[in-house]
N, C-alpha and C positions, 0 to 999 in steps of 0.2 A: 155581337149579335149572332144568333144561330143561323146556319145556312138556310133554313127554311124561310126565314124572313126575307132574304134576298130573292129567293125563287118565286115568291108570291106574285110579284109584279112582272115577271119575265114572260115575254110573248115572242113567238116566232113570226117572222114576216115572210109571206109567200108571194112569189111573182104571179100576177094574174094572167100572164101570157104563157110561160113555160111550166108553171105550177111547181117550181122548185123552191126550197127553203134557202134563203140567202142571208138573212139577218136575224139577230136576236136583239130585242130592245125591251125597255121597261115602260110601263104606263101606270097611271094612277088608278087605284081601285074604284074611285068615285066616278070615273068616266064610264058612261053606260054604252056608248056607241063603240063599235069595233074600230080599231086604229087603221087608217089608210094613209100611206105615204108614197110619194114618188121617189124611187131609189134606183140606183144603177144595178142592172142584172148582168153578171159576167157571162152568162150563157146566151142571153139575147143580144148582148153587146149594145144596149141602149137603156135609157131611163124608162122604166115602166111603173105601173101602179102596183104597190105591194100592200097586201091586206093581212091583217092579224089572223093567225090560225091557232088551233089548239096546241098546247105544249106537250 
């Protein structure tokens, strides 16, 4: 598969507290709402809400 196929579903996850980009993940194109996950932020040193941001 071409590289562009892999990149289509790739999204950055941004910490809602410190606003830093910590994770990259994939999501389904059919999903209309932005992805929100509770992940560990190494700068805040705690679990915070991470929201999908533009790549």
